[in-house]
Every structure is written in C-alpha cells, then in structure tokens.
C-alpha positions as CSV (number, residue, x, y, z in Angstrom):
1,M,-191.8,-57.6,14.0
2,H,-194.5,-59.2,11.8
3,E,-195.2,-61.5,14.8
4,L,-197.7,-59.0,16.2
5,G,-199.7,-59.1,12.9
6,T,-199.4,-62.9,12.9
7,V,-200.8,-63.0,16.5
8,I,-203.7,-60.7,15.7
9,Y,-204.6,-62.8,12.6
10,I,-204.5,-66.0,14.7
11,I,-206.7,-64.5,17.4
12,E,-209.2,-63.3,14.9
13,T,-209.2,-66.7,13.2
14,V,-209.6,-68.6,16.4
15,E,-212.4,-66.2,17.6
16,K,-214.3,-66.8,14.4
17,L,-213.9,-70.6,14.7
18,A,-214.9,-70.4,18.3
19,V,-218.2,-68.6,17.5
20,E,-219.0,-71.0,14.7
21,N,-218.5,-73.9,17.0
22,H,-220.3,-72.4,20.0
23,L,-217.3,-72.3,22.3
24,T,-217.5,-70.2,25.4
25,T,-213.7,-70.1,26.0
26,V,-210.5,-71.3,24.5
27,G,-207.9,-73.1,26.7
28,S,-205.0,-73.2,24.3
29,V,-204.0,-72.7,20.7
30,T,-201.2,-74.9,19.2
31,L,-199.3,-73.5,16.3
32,E,-197.0,-75.2,13.9
33,V,-194.2,-72.8,13.0
34,G,-191.6,-73.6,10.3
35,E,-188.0,-73.6,11.2
36,V,-187.2,-71.1,8.4
37,S,-190.5,-69.2,8.5
38,G,-188.9,-66.0,9.8
39,I,-191.2,-66.1,12.8
40,I,-189.4,-65.8,16.1
41,P,-191.3,-68.0,18.6
42,G,-190.3,-65.8,21.6
43,Y,-191.9,-62.7,20.0
44,L,-195.0,-64.7,19.2
45,T,-195.3,-65.7,22.9
46,D,-194.8,-62.1,24.1
47,F,-197.3,-60.6,21.7
48,W,-199.8,-63.4,22.5
49,L,-199.7,-62.6,26.2
50,Y,-200.5,-59.0,25.4
51,A,-203.1,-59.5,22.7
52,R,-205.1,-62.4,24.3
53,K,-206.2,-60.1,27.1
54,K,-208.3,-58.1,24.6
55,S,-210.3,-61.2,23.7
56,E,-213.0,-62.5,25.9
57,L,-212.7,-66.0,24.5
58,L,-208.9,-66.1,24.7
59,K,-208.0,-64.0,27.7
60,E,-206.5,-67.0,29.6
61,A,-205.5,-69.2,26.6
62,E,-202.1,-70.7,26.4
63,L,-200.1,-70.5,23.2
64,K,-198.2,-73.7,22.3
65,I,-195.7,-73.8,19.5
66,D,-194.5,-76.9,17.6
67,T,-191.5,-76.3,15.3
68,L,-191.7,-77.8,11.9
69,P,-188.3,-78.8,10.5
70,A,-187.1,-77.2,7.3
71,V,-186.7,-79.9,4.6
72,T,-185.2,-79.3,1.1
73,Y,-185.7,-81.6,-2.0
74,C,-183.0,-82.1,-4.6
75,Q,-184.3,-82.4,-8.1
76,D,-181.1,-84.0,-9.4
77,C,-180.7,-86.9,-6.9
78,R,-184.3,-86.9,-5.6
79,Q,-183.4,-86.9,-2.0
80,T,-184.5,-84.7,0.9
81,Y,-182.2,-83.2,3.5
82,P,-182.3,-80.8,6.5
83,T,-182.3,-77.2,5.1
84,V,-180.8,-75.5,8.1
85,Q,-177.8,-77.7,8.2
86,Y,-177.0,-77.7,4.4
87,A,-178.8,-74.7,3.0
88,K,-179.3,-74.7,-0.8
89,E,-176.6,-77.2,-1.7
90,C,-177.6,-80.8,-1.7
91,P,-175.2,-82.8,0.7
92,Y,-175.6,-85.9,-1.5
93,C,-174.8,-84.7,-5.0
94,H,-173.8,-81.1,-4.3
95,S,-176.4,-79.8,-6.7
96,F,-178.1,-76.4,-6.3
97,N,-181.2,-77.6,-8.2
98,T,-183.1,-77.8,-4.9
99,F,-186.3,-76.3,-3.4
100,L,-187.8,-76.0,0.1
101,V,-190.5,-78.6,0.8
102,T,-191.5,-77.7,4.3
103,G,-190.4,-75.3,7.0
104,N,-191.4,-71.8,5.9
105,E,-195.1,-72.1,6.9
106,Y,-197.2,-71.6,10.0
107,N,-200.5,-73.2,10.8
108,I,-203.0,-73.4,13.5
109,K,-202.7,-77.1,14.5
110,E,-205.1,-77.3,17.3
111,I,-207.6,-75.3,19.3
112,E,-208.6,-76.5,22.8
113,G,-212.1,-75.3,23.3
114,M,-214.4,-75.4,26.3
C-alpha cells in the first residue's frame, strides 16, 4: 500500500509547483504510471479522493492516469518487446540478456492550473 505515500508525495509536489506558479486552484493532475511499476491505479484513485480534501489547492482536483507500457530491450538481437507478454525471455532470439527500458516509473505528466 505504498500508493498512499505516492499520493502524498504527488500532492506535496503539485502544491509546491502551484505556489511557484501563482495558481489559486488545480483542476486536474495527470500521472503516467508504468505498467510494471507496482502501483495499483485503483488504490491511487481511492487515496487521491481522500488526501486531496486536505489541500486547499487540490480539494476538487481530478486525478487522471495514463498507463505507460512496459518495454524490454534484448541486448543480443537488439529488439524491443512487450514485457508483460514475454517477461524476461526475448520472443525473437530467446535470450535472457534483456533489461527493462520503460514501464516501471511514474511521472507527473500534466497539471491543469487555474
């Protein structure tokens, strides 16, 4: 349940940016959440609805979530492939000499300020 800590961090970050940019309210926050980040979007949404009420700037703000696909790169055949479908083994050459390129991160993509 690290989603609560994630939501608190996001709210603190957005509040700081809002103050720096002289915003009086925030309408929405869009997050990019990696497909294999370990973050459960439903939990994020639930915690957001609770935590936003404690912020004057975000009390009505909507949370939007864009899912980033997980992509793995094979160092042997130099191709990328969908991680969730094939995991660690490259579907092209069957090598395990692979690494995750994207899909385990989360980012604040956009803040709609007013």
